[in-house]
C-alpha positions in Angstrom: 29.6 54.7 45.1 26.6 53.5 43.1 27.4 56.0 40.4 31.0 54.7 40.0 29.8 51.1 39.8 27.2 52.1 37.2 29.8 53.8 35.1 32.2 50.8 35.3 29.3 48.5 34.3 28.6 50.6 31.2 32.2 50.6 30.2 32.3 46.8 30.6 29.3 46.4 28.4 30.8 48.6 25.7 34.1 46.6 25.8 32.2 43.3 25.3 30.3 44.8 22.4 33.5 46.0 20.7 35.1 42.5 21.2 32.1 40.9 19.6 32.2 43.2 16.7 35.9 42.5 16.2 35.4 38.7 16.2 32.6 39.1 13.7 34.8 41.0 11.3 37.6 38.5 11.7 35.5 35.4 11.3 33.0 36.4 8.7 34.2 39.4 6.7 38.0 39.0 6.3 37.8 35.5 4.6 35.4 36.9 2.0 37.6 39.9 1.4 40.6 37.7 1.0 38.8 35.5 -1.6 37.6 38.6 -3.5 41.2 39.9 -3.5 42.8 36.7 -4.7 40.3 36.2 -7.5 40.1 38.4 -10.5 36.5 37.5 -11.2 33.4 36.8 -9.2 33.2 33.2 -10.4 33.8 30.4 -8.0 36.5 28.6 -10.1 40.1 29.8 -10.7 41.1 31.3 -14.1 43.0 28.1 -15.0 39.9 26.0 -14.5 37.2 25.6 -17.1 33.6 25.7 -15.8 33.0 22.2 -17.0 36.0 20.9 -15.0 34.6 22.7 -11.9 31.2 21.0 -12.5 32.8 17.6 -12.9 34.7 18.1 -9.6 31.5 19.1 -7.8 29.7 16.0 -9.1 32.6 13.5 -8.3 31.1 12.5 -5.0 27.8 11.8 -6.8 29.5 9.7 -9.5 31.4 7.6 -6.9 28.1 6.5 -5.3 26.3 3.4 -6.1 24.6 3.3 -9.5 20.9 3.7 -9.9 18.9 6.4 -8.1 20.8 6.8 -4.8 21.1 10.4 -4.2 18.7 13.2 -3.4 20.8 15.8 -5.3 20.2 13.9 -8.6 16.8 15.6 -8.7 18.6 18.9 -8.6 20.8 18.3 -11.6 18.0 17.4 -14.0 17.2 19.9 -16.7 13.8 21.3 -17.5 11.1 18.6 -17.7 10.1 20.3 -20.9 13.0 18.4 -22.6 10.6 15.4 -22.6 8.0 16.5 -25.2 5.7 13.4 -24.5 5.9 13.4 -20.8 2.4 14.8 -20.3 0.7 13.7 -23.5 -2.8 12.4 -22.6 -4.2 9.2 -23.7 -7.3 11.4 -24.6 -5.3 14.1 -26.4 -2.0 15.0 -27.8 -2.1 18.4 -26.3 1.0 19.5 -24.4 0.1 20.2 -20.7 3.2 19.8 -18.6 3.9 20.7 -15.0 6.6 23.3 -14.4 10.2 21.9 -14.0 12.2 21.5 -10.9 13.7 24.8 -9.9 12.2 26.9 -12.8 9.8 29.8 -12.7 6.4 28.7 -14.0 5.6 32.0 -15.7 8.9 31.9 -17.6 8.4 28.4 -18.7 4.8 29.0 -19.9 5.9 31.9 -22.0 8.5 29.9 -23.9 6.8 26.4 -24.1 4.7 25.9 -27.2 1.2 24.4 -26.7 1.8 21.5 -29.1 5.0 19.7 -30.0 5.8 16.8 -32.2 6.6 13.5 -30.6 10.4 13.0 -29.9 12.4 10.4 -28.0 12.2 10.6 -24.2 15.5 12.0 -23.0 16.8 14.1 -20.1 20.3 15.5 -19.9 22.3 15.9 -16.7 24.9 18.7 -16.0 27.6 16.0 -16.5 26.6 15.7 -20.2 25.3 12.1 -19.7 22.0 11.3 -21.4 19.3 9.8 -19.1 16.3 8.1 -20.4 13.0 8.3 -18.6 13.3 4.6 -17.8 16.1 5.4 -15.3 13.9 7.5 -13.1 12.1 6.1 -10.1 8.5 5.2 -10.6 7.2 8.0 -8.4 8.9 10.6 -10.6 7.7 8.9 -13.8 4.2 8.9 -12.4 4.5 12.7 -11.8 5.8 13.4 -15.3 2.9 11.5 -16.8 0.1 13.5 -15.2 -1.8 15.5 -17.8 -5.0 17.6 -18.2 -7.3 14.6 -18.5 -6.0 11.9 -16.0 -3.4 11.0 -13.5 -2.1 8.2 -15.6 -3.0 6.4 -18.9 -5.1 3.3 -19.1 -2.3 0.8 -19.6 0.5 2.7 -18.0 3.2 0.1 -16.8 4.7 2.7 -14.4 1.7 2.3 -12.1 2.2 -1.4 -11.3 5.9 -0.6 -10.6 4.9 2.3 -8.3 2.5 0.0 -6.4 5.3 -2.5 -5.8 7.6 0.3 -4.6 4.9 1.4 -2.1 4.9 -2.1 -0.7 8.6 -2.8 -0.8 10.7 0.3 -0.7 12.8 0.9 2.4 11.2 3.6 4.7 13.8 6.2 5.7 11.8 8.8 7.6 8.4 9.2 9.2 6.5 12.3 10.4 2.9 13.1 11.3 0.9 15.0 8.7 -0.4 18.2 10.1 -4.2 19.0 10.0 -6.9 16.4 9.5 -9.2 14.8 12.0 -7.4 11.5 12.2 -3.8 10.3 12.4 -1.9 10.1 9.1 1.9 9.7 8.6 4.1 10.9 5.8 6.6 8.2 4.9 9.7 8.9 2.8 11.4 6.0 0.9 15.0 5.2 0.0 14.4 6.4 -3.6 13.0 9.8 -2.2 9.4 9.0 -3.1 6.8 9.9 -0.4 3.5 8.4 0.5 0.7 9.0 3.0 0.2 6.2 5.5 -3.2 5.5 7.0 -3.0 2.8 9.7 -5.5 0.1 10.2 -8.3 1.2 12.6 -11.0 -1.4 11.9 -11.1 -5.1 10.9 -12.5 -6.0 7.5 -15.8 -7.2 8.9 -16.5 -4.2 11.2 -19.2 -1.8 10.0 -19.6 1.9 11.0 -21.6 2.0 14.2 -25.2 3.1 13.4 -25.1 6.0 15.8 -22.0 7.5 14.2 -22.3 10.6 12.1 -20.6 10.6 8.7 -18.2 13.3 9.8 -17.0 11.3 12.9 -16.6 8.0 11.2 -13.3 6.1 11.1 -11.0 6.4 8.2 -10.3 2.9 6.9 -7.1 1.9 5.3 -8.7 -0.8 3.2 -11.2 1.8 1.8 -8.3 3.8 0.4 -6.9 0.7 -1.3 -10.3 -0.4 -2.7 -11.1 3.2 -3.9 -8.0 3.2 -6.0 -9.0 -0.1 -7.7 -12.6 1.0 -8.1 -11.6 4.2 -9.8 -9.3 2.2 -12.1 -12.1 -0.2 -13.0 -14.5 2.7 -13.7 -11.8 4.1 -16.1 -11.6 7.4 -14.3 -7.9 7.2 -13.3 -8.3 10.1 -10.8 -7.1 8.4 -7.6 -3.4 8.4 -6.9 -1.9 4.9 -6.6 -2.5 3.2 -3.3 -1.1 0.0 -2.0 -1.4 -1.9 1.3 1.6 -2.6 3.4 2.5 -4.4 6.6 4.7 -2.1 8.6 7.0 -2.8 11.5 6.1 -0.2 14.1 9.4 -0.4 15.9 11.9 -0.5 13.0 9.9 1.4 10.4 8.3 4.1 12.5 9.5 4.5 16.1 13.3 3.9 15.5 13.6 6.2 12.5 11.1 9.1 13.2 12.5 12.5 14.2 9.0 13.7 15.1 9.2 14.0 18.9 5.5 14.4 19.3 4.9 11.2 17.5 7.8 9.4 19.3 6.4 10.3 22.7 3.1 8.5 22.1 4.6 5.0 21.8 4.0 2.6 24.6 3.7 -1.1 25.3 0.2 -2.4 26.0 -0.7 -4.8 28.8 -0.7 -7.5 26.1 2.9 -6.6 25.3 2.0 -5.1 21.9 3.7 -2.0 20.6 1.1 0.9 20.4 1.0 4.6 19.5 -1.6 7.2 19.0 0.0 10.4 17.7 -1.8 13.8 17.6 -5.1 14.6 15.8 -8.6 15.9 16.3 -10.3 12.5 16.7 -9.3 9.2 18.0 -5.7 10.2 19.0 -5.6 9.0 22.6 -4.6 6.0 24.7 -8.1 4.7 24.5 -7.9 4.8 20.6 -4.3 3.7 20.3 -3.0 1.8 17.3 -1.5 -1.5 18.3 0.5 -4.0 16.4 0.8 -7.8 16.7 3.1 -7.5 18.5 4.6 -4.6 16.4 3.3 -5.3 12.9 0.4 -3.1 11.7 -1.5 -2.9 8.4 -1.9 0.4 6.6 -2.5 2.0 3.2 0.2 4.0 1.4 -1.0 6.5 -1.1 1.6 7.9 -3.5 2.1 11.7 -3.2 1.2 14.0 -6.0 3.8 16.5 -7.3 4.9 19.0 -4.7 2.7 22.1 -4.5 5.7 24.3 -5.4 5.8 22.5 -8.8 2.1 21.8 -9.5 -0.3 24.0 -7.5 -3.7 22.6 -6.8 -6.9 24.5 -6.4 -9.5 23.4 -3.7 -13.2 23.8 -4.6 -16.1 23.5 -2.3 -18.4 20.7 -3.4 -21.8 22.1 -4.4 -23.4 19.2 -2.8 -21.4 19.4 0.4 -23.2 18.2 3.5 -23.9 20.5 6.4 -21.5 18.7 8.8 -24.0 19.5 11.5 -26.0 17.2 13.8 -29.4 19.0 13.1 -29.0 21.4 10.1 -29.5 20.3 6.5 -27.7 21.6 3.4 -29.5 23.6 0.8 -29.5 20.9 -1.8 -31.3 18.6 0.7 -34.4 20.8 0.9 -34.4 22.4 -2.7 -35.3 19.9 -5.4 -34.3 22.5 -8.1 -30.9 23.2 -6.6 -29.0 21.8 -9.6 -30.5 24.6 -11.8 -28.7 27.1 -9.7 -25.5 25.1 -9.9 -25.7 25.0 -13.6 -25.7 28.8 -13.8 -22.6 29.1 -11.6 -19.0 29.0 -12.9 -17.3 26.6 -13.5 -20.4 24.4 -13.7 -22.0 26.5 -16.4 -19.6 25.4 -19.1 -17.1 22.6 -19.9 -17.1 19.2 -18.3 -17.0 20.1 -14.6 -20.6 19.3 -13.8 -20.2 16.0 -15.6 -17.1 15.3 -13.6 -19.1 15.9 -10.4 -21.6 13.3 -11.7 -18.7 10.9 -12.1 -17.6 11.6 -8.6 -21.1 11.1 -7.3 -21.3 7.6 -8.8 -17.9 6.8 -7.5 -18.9 7.9 -3.9 -22.2 6.1 -4.0 -20.7 2.8 -5.0 -18.3 3.1 -2.0 -20.9 4.6 0.4 -18.7 7.6 0.9 -20.6 10.6 2.4 -17.5 12.7 3.2 -16.9 14.7 0.0 -16.9 18.3 1.3 -14.2 19.6 -1.1 -12.4 18.5 -4.2 -9.1 19.5 -5.9 -7.9 20.2 -9.5 -4.5 21.1 -10.9 -4.3 24.9 -11.1 -2.2 24.8 -14.3 -4.9 23.2 -16.3 -7.6 25.7 -15.5 -11.2 24.7 -15.4 -11.0 22.3 -18.3 -9.5 19.4 -16.3 -10.5 16.4 -14.2 -11.3 16.3 -10.5 -8.8 14.5 -8.3 -10.5 11.9 -6.1 -8.6 12.3 -2.9 -9.2 11.1 0.7 -11.6 8.1 0.3 -11.0 6.6 3.7 -14.7 6.9 4.8 -15.9 4.7 2.1 -16.9 1.0 2.5 -18.2 1.6 6.0 -21.6 0.0 5.7 -22.4 -2.9 3.3 -25.9 -3.4 4.8 -27.0 0.2 4.0 -27.2 2.2 0.7 -27.1 5.9 1.4 -29.3 7.2 -1.4 -28.7 10.8 -0.5 -25.3 10.5 -2.1 -27.0 10.1 -5.5 -29.0 13.4 -5.2 -26.7 15.3 -7.6 -27.3 12.7 -10.3 -31.1 12.6 -9.7 -31.3 16.4 -9.6 -29.1 17.2 -12.6 -29.9 14.1 -14.8 -26.5 14.4 -16.7 -23.8 11.8 -17.3 -21.0 11.2 -19.7 -21.6 8.7 -22.4 -18.3 6.9 -21.5 -19.4 6.6 -17.9 -22.9 5.3 -18.8 -21.5 2.7 -21.1 -18.9 1.6 -18.5 -21.7 1.3 -15.8 -23.9 -0.8 -18.2 -20.9 -3.0 -19.0 -20.1 -3.6 -15.3 -23.7 -4.6 -14.7 -23.4 -7.5 -17.1 -22.9 -10.9 -15.6 -19.6 -11.6 -17.5 -18.1 -8.2 -16.4 -19.8 -7.9 -13.0 -18.4 -5.1 -10.9 -18.0 -7.3 -7.8 -16.0 -9.9 -9.8 -13.8 -7.3 -11.4 -13.1 -5.7 -8.0 -12.3 -9.0 -6.4 -9.9 -9.9 -9.1 -8.2 -6.5 -9.0 -7.9 -6.5 -5.2 -6.2 -9.9 -5.1 -3.0 -8.2 -6.5 -2.6 -6.2 -3.3 -0.2 -7.5 -0.6 -2.9 -7.2 2.1 -5.6 -9.2 0.1 -8.4 -9.8 0.8 -9.2 -6.1 1.0 -12.9 -6.2 1.1 -15.2 -8.9 2.5 -17.9 -10.3 0.1 -20.8 -8.3 1.5 -19.1 -5.1 0.4 -18.5 -6.5 -3.1 -22.2 -7.5 -3.3 -23.2 -4.1 -2.1 -21.5 -2.5 -5.1 -23.5 -4.6 -7.5 -26.6 -3.6 -5.8 -25.7 0.1 -5.8 -24.7 -0.1 -9.4 -28.2 -1.2 -10.4 -29.6 1.7 -8.5 -27.4 4.2 -10.4 -28.6 2.7 -13.7 -32.2 3.0 -12.5 -31.8 6.7 -11.7 -30.3 7.3 -15.1 -33.0 5.3 -16.9 -35.6 7.4 -15.2 -33.8 10.5 -16.2 -33.7 9.4 -19.9 -37.3 8.5 -19.9 -38.2 11.9 -18.5 -35.9 14.2 -20.4 -34.7 12.1 -23.4 -31.4 10.3 -24.1 -29.6 13.3 -25.8 -30.5 15.6 -22.9 -29.1 13.3 -20.3 -26.1 11.5 -21.9 -23.4 13.9 -23.0 -21.3 12.3 -25.8 -17.7 12.6 -24.7 -16.5 9.9 -27.1 -17.1 11.7 -30.4 -13.8 12.2 -32.2 -11.8 10.9 -29.3 -8.3 9.8 -30.3 -7.1 6.3 -29.6 -5.7 5.7 -26.1 -2.0 5.9 -26.4 0.5 6.6 -23.8 3.9 8.3 -24.4 5.5 5.6 -22.3 4.3 2.9 -24.7 5.6 4.4 -27.9 
């Protein structure tokens, strides 16, 4: 009896399998065979249609939409960015160094793109045949196009002010948690398809880092990200992506629009009837460290995204003066006074400007009091002869009452600095161009002003004097020409392709 039932069961399974195969053939394969039989060619338009007519029909829904930059697919119909010869001309050089275009192979493009090109009008062409000027693109895309070997943006680039306004005012359409990292960060997407990294407010302006906190467990401050962008701009480095402050409605602009279930589940109402959430991360993501609004408004910094890694790969480098990130151990540079001599013999610090760029970053971090610079990034396309991107500055401006002199060790060990940096620091030490005054004036333009309290501004002036003292000691010991590297000799005038 059992054998009969077993045979019937096997027959049933076989019949089900045959029925499934038949349905698969009918649903998936027959329509494709019919289309192939009805058409004499493998193209998707009929013989009576011209390819251009087909393209127009495909783009009709796009053309019927509201004018401006309304549709995500618009990015897909742009031709090669190399049609814009000046899109990546540096204010320091006319050398052509562009990122690969959307949807194009980087190796193919580099083999056909000449290293230098004459200046031509800025024009892109869509598949519809309409000409589109660079001015018609959203500011985030114009910012991406303008990145070059020497800087993220030119000195007087009008696009940056427009991008800062977008970060503050553009409608937020989606929110998701950023994976990785020790503290909560959100990726926000805007109506114009730009993206930014949101760091919510964790401390008030007048709170200092607790004295018993290690540098690697300190809070990441939203106002530090904003202030770092302005400081980088004043120092004339232009290596920090644009950052703006914004007051966000946690209900309408985060909770109601997020599709991240892990983030959505962490929202709750506090005993004070404020909306709170805490997300998921390594540190400070718990009910005890929740981020609460008043009642649902919260401050935060929004840092504009750099080009997608698929278009512009970045290389991560270990900082030679990286700290041990250990409660008891010290790094090699902290115990070896001749450590810089070893670094100077190690690529890429043995040639080019990389070591000098590290010195720039050292000054930048010391003025902010930022001890958390374990790695840095560069754009892979530009090789070793390019600038360092100053990312992730949230642990700066933690203590205005303390100057962490160990941050200056790279400068005191190597005794090297760019002439442009040295002159800029000397200028900002003068009373008429005092760094604190320049910072205060610049920060007033942010929507969340005041960004820094006066003690932090005063601390920058004090730290700047210490930097100049270290450099003066180096010059006295080794001579001006051995310390100050002349990067201004033969430099072209600062001109931006967008200003021509």
